[in-house]
N, C-alpha and C positions, 0 to 999 in steps of 0.2 A: 631597830629594824622593822620594816612592815610585816615580814613574815618571820616567825620566831625560828623556824627550821633552817634558815638562810644565814649563813655567816658572812661576815664582811670578805672573808678569803675566798669564799665559795663562789661569789659573784663577779663576773668578769665585766669589762668596761661596756661591752655590748648590751649585757643584761642590766646593768645600772641605767643605761640610756632606755631599755625597755621599761624598767621600773617607774622611771621619771615620766614617761609619756602615759603609761597606765594610771599613774597617780593623778596626773593632770586631768584624764579621762574620768576618773573616779570623782574628782573635785567638781568637774563640770555638770556631771549626772546628778551627783548628790545635792548640789545646791540649785540645780535649775530644772530637774525633771519634776513636773507638777506632781504625779503621783506619790512621790516620796514625801511631799509635804502633808499629806493627809491619810497615808496608808501605812500599815505597819508591815515594812517588808524587810527581810534580812540582808539588805543589800551589802554591808560591809563585810559581814561573815563569809558571804558568797565570794566577794572580791579577794578575801585572804586565802580561801580555798583555791582560787583560779590561778593566783600568782605563780606558784611553783609549775603548774602545767603549763603556763605560758612560756617560762624561762626555759623549759626543757622541750618545747615544741620543735619538731624538725620539719620545717617548711610553713608556708603561709596557711595550708589547709588546717594542721594541727592548730597553729596559733588562733585561726578563726574559730574552730571548734571550741577551743578553751574559753574564748572570749565570749561567745554565745551562750556557754554553760552558765557564765556569771550572769550576762544581761537577761537571761531568760526569767530570773526571779521576778523581774518587773512586769512579766506578762503584756509586753507592749509590742505590737507588730511593727512599728516604725522606729524601734530602738535594737539595732543588731549590727552585727560585722559581717563582711563579705570580701571575697577576694576580688581585687581590682580586675576588671575585665581589660584585656590587652587590645592594644590599637585604637585608634580614633576613626571612626566612619564619617565620611562626608554627608552633610544633611541632604536629605532627598524627601520630596514632597510629591505623592503620587495622587492624580484626580482621576476618578472614574465616575460615570453616571450610569445607573440602572434604572431605567425607565425615568421616573421623575425623581429618584433618590440619588443625591450627591454623596459620594464616599470620598473621604480625604484622609489619606494614610501618610504619616511621617516616620521618619527613622534617621538615625546619624546623631552627630553632635551639634547641638543647636548653637553653643556659645562659640565654637571655633568658625561656625559659618553663619554667624547671626545676620548680617546684612543680607546674604543670599536667602536665608530662611524668610526674613521680613518680606524681601521682594516677591518671592513666590507666594507667601500668604496673602499679600495684598491683591494680587491677581486672582487668587482662589476666592477671596471674599467676594468679589463681583459676580462669581458664579451662582451665589445662593438665592438670586433675585427669584427665580422662577422655580425653586426646588418646592418640592412636596414632603420632603424629609432630609434628615442630614446625618451621616454617620462620620464621626470624628474618630480615627483610630491612632491612639497615642502609646500603645502598649509596647512600642519599640523605642521610646524615648524615656531617659530617666531624669532629664533636667526639667526645671519648671517651664511651664509653656504659658502661663498668665500673660507676660509681657507681649508674646508672640502674637496671640489671638486679640490682644487689646490695641496694640500699636497698628496692626495690619487692618483694623476695622472690622474684623471677622465676628467678634464678641457681640456688638450691637446687631448684627444681622441675624442672629439665631433665635431671637424672640422679640414680643411686643410689650409694651409697658414697663412697669418696674418689679424687680425681684430682689431679695435681700440674701446675702452671703451669710455664713456662719460667723457668730462672734468667738472669740478665743480668749485665753488668758494665760499669761506667764508669771513665774516667781519673780519678784523684785525685792530689792533690799535698800533700806536707808540706813546708812551707818553700818558699824560692824560691832559685834558682840567681843568685848575684851575677853581673853583667857582667864583674867582674874579681876576681881573689883567690879566698879561700875564705870559708866561712861557720861560724861557731862552732856553730851549731845543726844544720848540715847540711841537706840536702834529698833528697827521694826522690819519685820518680814511681811510682805503682803501679795496678794495677787494682783497684778496690773491687767486691766481689762481692756481688749481690743474690741470695740463694739462693732456689729454688723455694718457692711456696706450696702448701699443701694446701688443696683445696676440698672441702667435704662436701655432697654432695646428699641431699635428703630424699624423693625418689620410693620407690615401692615396687618398682619395676623400672624399668630404662632403655628409653628410647625414641629413634628416630633422629631427629636434628637437624640442619639444614642452616642454615647462615649465608651471607647473600648480602651482598657487599660490593663496593667501588669502590677503585681505588688510593688515594683520599683518606680512606678508612674507617680509624677507629682501632677495631679489633674488641676487644671485652673478653678479659680474660685466659682467661676460660671457654672461649672458641670455640677457642682454641688447644690448651687442656688437654684439651677433649673430642675435638678431631681427633687430637691424639697418642694418646689411649687408644681410639681407634676408635668413638667414640661421636657423632661428627659429622663433616659434610663441609662445605667452604667452596668457594662459588661467587664467582668475582669478574668483574665487568664491566670488564675491563682487568687490567694487572699489578698483582698485590697484594703488599704486603710489611708488614714490622712497624712500621707508623706510631706505634705506641704508645711507641717507643723515640726519637721526634723531639721537639724544642721548635719552636715557631713564632712569628715576629714580623714586624711590618711594616717592613720596612727603609727603605721610602720610601712616599710616598702611592701607593697602588693596587698595591704589590707586596708579596706575603707570602714569606717565606723558611722553610723548613722544614730543619732539619739534625739529624742524628743525636747523640745524647748517650749512648746505651747501645747494646750489642750483645748479642743471645742467646747463651746458652751450650749448645752441643750440640743445637740445634733448627733445624728449617728452616721458615721462615715463608713458605708459598706456597698458593696455591689449589689445590684438588683439580681444579676445573674453571675454565679461564680462558676467557672470551669477550671479543669485541671490539664495542663500541658496540651491543649489542642492547637492545631495548625490555624493559619491566618484565614483560610476559607471558611473554617467553622465559625470562627468569631464574626466574620462578616455576614454569613448566613444567619446567625443568631440574631445580629442586629436588625438585619431586614426583617426577620419575622416578629421583632417586637414592634417595629414601625407599622408593619401590615396588620397586626392585630391589636393595635393601638392599646397596649397593656400598660402604658404610663400611668403613675398614680403619685399622689401627694404623700409626703413623709412627715408626720407630726413630730415636733421636738419631743425629745426624751425628758425625763426628770433633770432638774438642775444639778450640777456638782456640789459637793460639800464646800463651804466657804471657810470654815475654822482649819486652822493649822494644828496638826497635833504636836505634842510635846514628845520629843525622842529624848530617851535617857540613857545614854551610853554608859557601858561598864566595861573598863579595860585597865590593864596594868599601867601604874603611874608613869613608868619610863618609856611606854609604848609611844609611837608616833602615830598610830592609826587606831581608831576605835574600831572594835571588832563587830559590833552590831549597834552602831551609834547614830549620833545625830549633831546638831548643833543649835538647837532652839534654846538651850538652857546650859548652865554651867555643867560640865561632865562630872559624873560621880565615880571618883576614882576607887579602884580596889587597893586597899593597904597591903 
């Protein structure tokens, strides 16, 4: 059994299904979360401690709290669980002009209304020609917006010249380590590198741009690239992180899990201005102030991430199906 205090008789069919899905999540994160490959984190023992709390949870709130207690050991702002928001909102794009500053705010579900969203953004892109500054408010959208600003032509109208996006890396495997003995083909665990991309702008000259986001926002690559180049600032209504490097899925009815599968190389993903639960007007006014005072600045890359993978040496009972504090880089050391 995964958790020694649970007997086969004590686990219902529903709980068995929960265990199955939790084990799948444990496997995905264990094998593909970058931090677990070079940091010593008690991820498995935290999982074992979480299981009975999840199985006894009454409702999605208790379930989510137990899940986050486990995931918190990763200390990763983009790996967490949350209750699914009810209802699907229709996509809406709001255009305003304050003096020579263009303000574009979007909300609702992009994927359910993608054609309408693209058509609206294509018309909005043309409005930037004579702008002296742009505010792009994405804090009410939780889906990726990269495709929207690329295909609409908006991205290339935000800057001039060339800028580079952040590079990233993910954990990859070649072959599989056998439980016992050797492998004729061998096996390798390594980091797959995704190099930075070059983005090219078509404006005659640069203009100040401010992106507004929330902790759930998946900001486009151009936002981080412009921030790094000193062409844009980012305001967040809450703690912001690189949500574009996470996957999401519904682990049980009413609960969504987000977990990291990539990490940036040599980049810092954080807001220039972080606020806490303020209304829309305060966010817009703050963005206008940043443009007016021209406080945009370049952001130098941080130190490179570790390259070497650590050896993780699990110790767990011989008949157990889950290591309590283990890994998978070498043969497990069994306790007799």
